[in-house]
N, CA, C and O atoms as CSV, one atom per row, in Angstrom:
chain,resi,resn,atom,element,x,y,z
A,1,MET,N,N,78.289,-50.913,12.592
A,1,MET,CA,C,79.423,-51.588,12.668
A,1,MET,C,C,80.617,-50.573,12.383
A,1,MET,O,O,80.418,-49.810,11.439
A,2,GLU,N,N,81.641,-50.470,12.955
A,2,GLU,CA,C,82.686,-49.553,12.626
A,2,GLU,C,C,83.661,-50.136,11.783
A,2,GLU,O,O,83.997,-51.307,11.957
A,3,LEU,N,N,84.190,-49.380,10.811
A,3,LEU,CA,C,85.124,-49.633,10.142
A,3,LEU,C,C,86.198,-50.474,10.458
A,3,LEU,O,O,86.444,-51.403,9.690
A,4,GLU,N,N,86.895,-50.298,11.486
A,4,GLU,CA,C,88.131,-51.142,12.115
A,4,GLU,C,C,87.626,-52.337,12.434
A,4,GLU,O,O,88.242,-53.368,12.164
A,5,GLU,N,N,86.366,-52.343,13.086
A,5,GLU,CA,C,85.755,-53.788,13.565
A,5,GLU,C,C,85.603,-54.784,12.240
A,5,GLU,O,O,85.890,-55.981,12.218
A,6,LEU,N,N,85.134,-54.072,11.257
A,6,LEU,CA,C,84.837,-54.721,10.024
A,6,LEU,C,C,86.172,-55.248,9.263
A,6,LEU,O,O,86.220,-56.326,8.671
A,7,ARG,N,N,87.103,-54.450,9.353
A,7,ARG,CA,C,88.471,-54.764,8.833
A,7,ARG,C,C,88.936,-55.864,9.762
A,7,ARG,O,O,89.341,-56.868,9.176
A,8,LYS,N,N,88.964,-55.892,11.024
A,8,LYS,CA,C,89.352,-57.054,11.678
A,8,LYS,C,C,88.722,-58.323,11.293
A,8,LYS,O,O,89.368,-59.348,11.078
A,9,GLU,N,N,87.507,-58.233,11.214
A,9,GLU,CA,C,86.413,-59.416,10.923
A,9,GLU,C,C,87.118,-59.694,9.499
A,9,GLU,O,O,87.788,-60.726,9.520
A,10,MET,N,N,87.119,-59.177,8.570
A,10,MET,CA,C,87.453,-59.609,7.275
A,10,MET,C,C,89.008,-60.071,6.958
A,10,MET,O,O,89.295,-60.911,6.105
A,11,GLU,N,N,90.079,-59.293,7.896
A,11,GLU,CA,C,91.198,-59.933,8.044
A,11,GLU,C,C,91.384,-61.285,8.496
A,11,GLU,O,O,92.218,-62.043,7.999
A,12,ALA,N,N,90.419,-61.663,9.670
A,12,ALA,CA,C,90.568,-62.659,10.256
A,12,ALA,C,C,89.926,-63.936,9.363
A,12,ALA,O,O,90.370,-65.083,9.314
A,13,TYR,N,N,88.896,-63.458,8.760
A,13,TYR,CA,C,88.111,-64.381,7.682
A,13,TYR,C,C,89.015,-64.620,6.506
A,13,TYR,O,O,89.074,-65.753,6.029
A,14,ALA,N,N,89.829,-63.487,5.928
A,14,ALA,CA,C,90.702,-63.928,4.785
A,14,ALA,C,C,91.872,-64.839,5.196
A,14,ALA,O,O,92.289,-65.716,4.440
A,15,LYS,N,N,92.343,-64.628,6.306
A,15,LYS,CA,C,93.424,-65.461,6.959
A,15,LYS,C,C,92.921,-66.869,7.199
A,15,LYS,O,O,93.686,-67.765,6.841
A,16,SER,N,N,91.760,-67.221,7.746
A,16,SER,CA,C,91.482,-68.484,7.708
A,16,SER,C,C,91.091,-69.332,6.459
A,16,SER,O,O,90.994,-70.559,6.430
A,17,LYS,N,N,90.903,-68.531,5.519
A,17,LYS,CA,C,90.864,-68.896,4.178
A,17,LYS,C,C,92.192,-69.141,3.384
A,17,LYS,O,O,92.236,-69.784,2.335
A,18,GLY,N,N,93.143,-68.629,3.924
A,18,GLY,CA,C,94.467,-68.797,3.177
A,18,GLY,C,C,94.710,-67.527,2.175
A,18,GLY,O,O,95.516,-67.610,1.249
A,19,PHE,N,N,94.021,-66.459,2.409
A,19,PHE,CA,C,94.323,-65.343,1.522
A,19,PHE,C,C,94.389,-63.915,2.502
A,19,PHE,O,O,94.501,-63.958,3.727
A,20,LYS,N,N,94.309,-62.833,1.812
A,20,LYS,CA,C,94.689,-61.531,2.672
A,20,LYS,C,C,93.607,-60.499,1.950
A,20,LYS,O,O,93.007,-60.635,0.884
A,21,LEU,N,N,93.572,-59.369,2.959
A,21,LEU,CA,C,92.889,-58.157,2.269
A,21,LEU,C,C,94.078,-57.560,1.449
A,21,LEU,O,O,95.280,-57.751,1.635
A,22,ASN,N,N,93.466,-56.792,0.497
A,22,ASN,CA,C,94.440,-56.161,-0.582
A,22,ASN,C,C,95.176,-55.368,0.401
A,22,ASN,O,O,94.750,-54.993,1.493
A,23,PRO,N,N,96.687,-55.088,-0.263
A,23,PRO,CA,C,97.373,-54.163,0.469
A,23,PRO,C,C,97.124,-52.868,0.426
A,23,PRO,O,O,97.585,-52.107,1.277
A,24,ASP,N,N,96.222,-52.383,-0.757
A,24,ASP,CA,C,95.857,-51.000,-0.973
A,24,ASP,C,C,94.696,-50.546,0.126
A,24,ASP,O,O,93.490,-50.752,-0.012
A,25,LYS,N,N,95.298,-49.920,1.186
A,25,LYS,CA,C,94.379,-49.326,2.230
A,25,LYS,C,C,93.414,-48.523,1.745
A,25,LYS,O,O,92.319,-48.604,2.302
A,26,LYS,N,N,93.553,-47.661,0.724
A,26,LYS,CA,C,92.222,-46.674,0.329
A,26,LYS,C,C,91.422,-47.401,-0.359
A,26,LYS,O,O,90.286,-46.936,-0.447
A,27,LEU,N,N,91.619,-48.425,-0.903
A,27,LEU,CA,C,90.738,-49.438,-1.682
A,27,LEU,C,C,89.895,-50.179,-0.597
A,27,LEU,O,O,88.673,-50.059,-0.499
A,28,VAL,N,N,90.551,-50.834,0.081
A,28,VAL,CA,C,90.028,-51.857,1.195
A,28,VAL,C,C,89.032,-50.818,2.122
A,28,VAL,O,O,87.900,-51.157,2.465
A,29,ASP,N,N,89.628,-49.521,2.463
A,29,ASP,CA,C,88.616,-48.533,3.040
A,29,ASP,C,C,87.416,-48.295,2.648
A,29,ASP,O,O,86.436,-48.421,3.383
A,30,MET,N,N,87.361,-47.805,1.049
A,30,MET,CA,C,86.289,-47.446,0.317
A,30,MET,C,C,85.344,-48.854,0.314
A,30,MET,O,O,84.144,-48.846,0.588
A,31,LEU,N,N,85.974,-49.839,0.019
A,31,LEU,CA,C,85.042,-51.215,-0.142
A,31,LEU,C,C,84.269,-51.609,1.429
A,31,LEU,O,O,83.104,-51.986,1.552
A,32,LEU,N,N,85.174,-51.423,2.446
A,32,LEU,CA,C,84.547,-51.644,3.926
A,32,LEU,C,C,83.554,-50.655,4.261
A,32,LEU,O,O,82.646,-50.964,5.032
A,33,ARG,N,N,83.635,-49.359,3.706
A,33,ARG,CA,C,82.694,-48.242,3.934
A,33,ARG,C,C,81.312,-48.604,3.261
A,33,ARG,O,O,80.186,-48.498,3.746
A,34,ALA,N,N,81.683,-49.045,2.055
A,34,ALA,CA,C,80.446,-49.296,1.103
A,34,ALA,C,C,79.653,-50.632,1.584
A,34,ALA,O,O,78.451,-50.807,1.383
A,35,LEU,N,N,80.531,-51.569,2.265
A,35,LEU,CA,C,79.791,-52.712,2.817
A,35,LEU,C,C,78.789,-52.308,3.893
A,35,LEU,O,O,77.620,-52.693,3.928
A,36,ILE,N,N,79.546,-51.252,5.021
A,36,ILE,CA,C,78.740,-50.839,6.042
A,36,ILE,C,C,77.551,-50.270,5.580
A,36,ILE,O,O,76.461,-50.516,6.097
A,37,GLU,N,N,77.730,-49.432,4.516
A,37,GLU,CA,C,76.406,-48.509,4.047
A,37,GLU,C,C,75.337,-49.481,3.522
A,37,GLU,O,O,74.149,-49.306,3.793
A,38,ASN,N,N,75.749,-50.458,2.804
A,38,ASN,CA,C,74.848,-51.610,2.329
A,38,ASN,C,C,74.105,-52.183,3.222
A,38,ASN,O,O,72.919,-52.459,3.046
A,39,GLU,N,N,74.862,-52.441,4.427
A,39,GLU,CA,C,74.274,-53.177,5.622
A,39,GLU,C,C,73.256,-52.270,6.218
A,39,GLU,O,O,72.141,-52.682,6.537
A,40,LYS,N,N,73.651,-50.991,6.374
A,40,LYS,CA,C,72.561,-50.090,6.915
A,40,LYS,C,C,71.444,-49.864,6.135
A,40,LYS,O,O,70.384,-49.607,6.705
A,41,LYS,N,N,71.503,-49.920,4.756
A,41,LYS,CA,C,70.533,-49.634,3.946
A,41,LYS,C,C,69.583,-50.756,3.504
A,41,LYS,O,O,68.365,-50.650,3.354
A,42,TYR,N,N,70.368,-51.889,3.315
A,42,TYR,CA,C,69.660,-53.037,2.835
A,42,TYR,C,C,69.581,-54.321,3.714
A,42,TYR,O,O,69.061,-55.386,3.382
A,43,GLY,N,N,70.256,-53.996,5.024
A,43,GLY,CA,C,70.131,-55.202,5.929
A,43,GLY,C,C,71.353,-56.321,5.863
A,43,GLY,O,O,71.546,-57.180,6.723
A,44,LYS,N,N,71.991,-56.164,4.883
A,44,LYS,CA,C,73.041,-57.166,4.514
A,44,LYS,C,C,74.296,-56.350,3.840
A,44,LYS,O,O,74.254,-55.252,3.285
A,45,ARG,N,N,75.232,-57.065,4.016
A,45,ARG,CA,C,76.613,-56.506,3.363
A,45,ARG,C,C,76.622,-56.908,1.952
A,45,ARG,O,O,77.337,-57.846,1.602
A,46,TYR,N,N,75.941,-56.323,1.177
A,46,TYR,CA,C,76.099,-56.911,-0.174
A,46,TYR,C,C,77.360,-56.243,-0.701
A,46,TYR,O,O,77.813,-55.204,-0.222
A,47,CYS,N,N,77.902,-56.916,-1.728
A,47,CYS,CA,C,79.382,-56.571,-2.342
A,47,CYS,C,C,78.726,-55.292,-3.268
A,47,CYS,O,O,77.726,-55.292,-3.986
A,48,PRO,N,N,79.688,-54.212,-2.962
A,48,PRO,CA,C,79.377,-53.031,-3.620
A,48,PRO,C,C,79.615,-52.972,-5.344
A,48,PRO,O,O,79.329,-52.082,-6.145
A,49,CYS,N,N,80.308,-54.410,-5.557
A,49,CYS,CA,C,80.885,-54.389,-7.076
A,49,CYS,C,C,79.769,-55.255,-7.881
A,49,CYS,O,O,79.871,-55.361,-9.104
A,50,ARG,N,N,78.737,-55.851,-7.198
A,50,ARG,CA,C,77.907,-56.685,-8.076
A,50,ARG,C,C,76.598,-56.067,-8.391
A,50,ARG,O,O,75.985,-55.503,-7.485
A,51,PRO,N,N,76.154,-56.116,-9.486
A,51,PRO,CA,C,75.157,-55.265,-9.777
A,51,PRO,C,C,73.847,-55.639,-9.209
A,51,PRO,O,O,72.948,-54.809,-9.348
A,52,PHE,N,N,73.547,-56.868,-8.523
A,52,PHE,CA,C,72.203,-57.331,-8.183
A,52,PHE,C,C,72.357,-57.528,-6.610
A,52,PHE,O,O,73.448,-57.721,-6.074
A,53,ARG,N,N,71.115,-57.456,-5.913
A,53,ARG,CA,C,71.366,-57.828,-4.396
A,53,ARG,C,C,70.534,-59.238,-4.170
A,53,ARG,O,O,69.328,-59.315,-4.401
A,54,SER,N,N,71.231,-60.205,-3.750
A,54,SER,CA,C,70.708,-61.467,-3.596
A,54,SER,C,C,71.771,-62.011,-2.436
A,54,SER,O,O,72.744,-61.346,-2.080
A,55,ASP,N,N,71.486,-63.130,-1.981
A,55,ASP,CA,C,72.298,-63.779,-0.805
A,55,ASP,C,C,73.754,-64.111,-1.269
A,55,ASP,O,O,74.805,-64.149,-0.630
A,56,GLU,N,N,73.444,-64.368,-2.742
A,56,GLU,CA,C,74.815,-64.772,-3.495
A,56,GLU,C,C,75.983,-63.629,-3.397
A,56,GLU,O,O,77.198,-63.826,-3.409
A,57,THR,N,N,75.357,-62.502,-3.305
A,57,THR,CA,C,76.152,-61.326,-3.353
A,57,THR,C,C,76.512,-60.659,-2.010
A,57,THR,O,O,77.187,-59.631,-1.938
A,58,VAL,N,N,76.086,-61.223,-1.116
A,58,VAL,CA,C,76.625,-60.961,0.372
A,58,VAL,C,C,78.034,-61.023,0.589
A,58,VAL,O,O,78.484,-62.114,0.240
A,59,CYS,N,N,78.866,-60.257,1.030
A,59,CYS,CA,C,80.155,-60.297,1.162
A,59,CYS,C,C,80.668,-61.254,2.263
A,59,CYS,O,O,79.989,-61.166,3.285
A,60,PRO,N,N,81.545,-62.021,2.323
A,60,PRO,CA,C,82.139,-62.510,1.124
A,60,PRO,C,C,81.267,-63.350,0.085
A,60,PRO,O,O,80.781,-64.403,0.498
A,61,CYS,N,N,81.043,-62.977,-1.179
A,61,CYS,CA,C,80.193,-63.170,-2.188
A,61,CYS,C,C,80.555,-64.872,-2.349
A,61,CYS,O,O,81.482,-65.494,-1.829
A,62,LYS,N,N,79.527,-65.340,-3.217
A,62,LYS,CA,C,79.598,-66.745,-3.650
A,62,LYS,C,C,80.883,-67.021,-4.519
A,62,LYS,O,O,81.497,-68.087,-4.535
A,63,TRP,N,N,81.147,-66.044,-5.139
A,63,TRP,CA,C,82.380,-66.354,-6.315
A,63,TRP,C,C,83.892,-66.011,-5.636
A,63,TRP,O,O,84.906,-66.343,-6.249
A,64,HIS,N,N,83.961,-65.424,-4.522
A,64,HIS,CA,C,85.281,-64.802,-4.264
A,64,HIS,C,C,86.388,-65.784,-4.207
A,64,HIS,O,O,87.522,-65.415,-4.509
A,65,GLU,N,N,86.139,-67.078,-3.822
A,65,GLU,CA,C,87.191,-67.900,-3.887
A,65,GLU,C,C,87.796,-68.517,-4.995
A,65,GLU,O,O,88.999,-68.750,-5.116
A,66,GLU,N,N,86.835,-68.789,-5.856
A,66,GLU,CA,C,86.871,-69.064,-7.190
A,66,GLU,C,C,87.633,-67.883,-8.017
A,66,GLU,O,O,88.474,-68.259,-8.834
A,67,GLU,N,N,87.426,-66.606,-7.881
A,67,GLU,CA,C,88.291,-65.613,-8.407
A,67,GLU,C,C,89.425,-65.541,-7.935
A,67,GLU,O,O,90.373,-65.408,-8.709
A,68,ILE,N,N,89.613,-65.603,-6.668
A,68,ILE,CA,C,91.183,-65.247,-6.084
A,68,ILE,C,C,91.922,-66.462,-6.577
A,68,ILE,O,O,93.109,-66.244,-6.818
A,69,GLU,N,N,91.468,-67.785,-6.800
A,69,GLU,CA,C,92.189,-68.762,-7.423
A,69,GLU,C,C,92.520,-68.469,-8.808
A,69,GLU,O,O,93.646,-68.643,-9.274
A,70,LYS,N,N,91.502,-68.011,-9.477
A,70,LYS,CA,C,91.670,-67.883,-10.859
A,70,LYS,C,C,92.410,-66.731,-11.421
A,70,LYS,O,O,93.106,-66.756,-12.437
A,71,TYR,N,N,92.158,-65.602,-10.560
A,71,TYR,CA,C,92.762,-64.117,-10.959
A,71,TYR,C,C,93.675,-63.776,-9.813
A,71,TYR,O,O,94.452,-62.868,-10.108
A,72,GLY,N,N,93.795,-64.211,-8.675
A,72,GLY,CA,C,94.578,-63.697,-7.809
A,72,GLY,C,C,94.060,-62.735,-6.886
A,72,GLY,O,O,94.787,-62.217,-6.038
A,73,ARG,N,N,92.689,-62.432,-7.016
A,73,ARG,CA,C,91.928,-61.418,-6.234
A,73,ARG,C,C,90.459,-61.726,-6.726
A,73,ARG,O,O,90.159,-62.363,-7.736
A,74,CYS,N,N,89.513,-61.083,-5.712
A,74,CYS,CA,C,88.166,-61.398,-5.756
A,74,CYS,C,C,87.827,-60.066,-6.923
A,74,CYS,O,O,88.607,-59.165,-7.233
A,75,HIS,N,N,86.452,-60.280,-7.415
A,75,HIS,CA,C,86.156,-59.215,-8.359
A,75,HIS,C,C,86.292,-57.653,-7.962
A,75,HIS,O,O,86.703,-56.728,-8.663
A,76,CYS,N,N,85.858,-57.635,-6.722
A,76,CYS,CA,C,86.047,-55.994,-6.326
A,76,CYS,C,C,87.568,-55.746,-5.678
A,76,CYS,O,O,88.024,-54.620,-5.479
A,77,GLY,N,N,88.191,-56.840,-5.418
A,77,GLY,CA,C,89.549,-56.432,-5.070
A,77,GLY,C,C,89.994,-56.467,-3.603
A,77,GLY,O,O,91.141,-56.342,-3.174
A,78,LEU,N,N,88.623,-56.701,-2.779
A,78,LEU,CA,C,88.816,-56.540,-1.281
A,78,LEU,C,C,89.976,-57.748,-0.744
A,78,LEU,O,O,90.872,-57.513,0.067
A,79,PHE,N,N,89.742,-58.983,-1.356
A,79,PHE,CA,C,90.697,-60.118,-0.964
A,79,PHE,C,C,91.490,-60.468,-2.186
A,79,PHE,O,O,91.132,-60.373,-3.359
A,80,VAL,N,N,92.630,-60.889,-1.703
A,80,VAL,CA,C,93.883,-61.167,-2.704
A,80,VAL,C,C,94.559,-62.409,-2.272
A,80,VAL,O,O,94.601,-62.849,-1.123
A,81,LYS,N,N,95.094,-62.928,-3.362
A,81,LYS,CA,C,95.855,-64.314,-2.834
A,81,LYS,C,C,97.158,-63.836,-1.921
A,81,LYS,O,O,97.873,-62.871,-2.191
A,82,ASP,N,N,97.288,-64.592,-0.950
A,82,ASP,CA,C,98.589,-64.570,-0.345
A,82,ASP,C,C,99.710,-65.233,-0.814
A,82,ASP,O,O,99.832,-66.451,-0.947
A,83,ALA,N,N,100.720,-64.158,-1.119
A,83,ALA,CA,C,101.792,-64.937,-1.971
A,83,ALA,C,C,102.692,-65.808,-1.007
A,83,ALA,O,O,103.600,-66.500,-1.468
């Protein structure tokens, strides 16, 4: 999967949930590249910010919506609350 293809997929997902991608393009690019590498290496898009590999940590992870609601962003900062 290419970077821009994944960005569009994640943007659409975020929009459907009422949040958005982080406006920090460098951070988003770094995280998306890490997701692509994890998918190549492990077969799934594991969150690069979580210390273990399980289905709960496949991006978007199990906790992202709760974190966005509570902190305004998910743990890694890929998704942020839409103001």
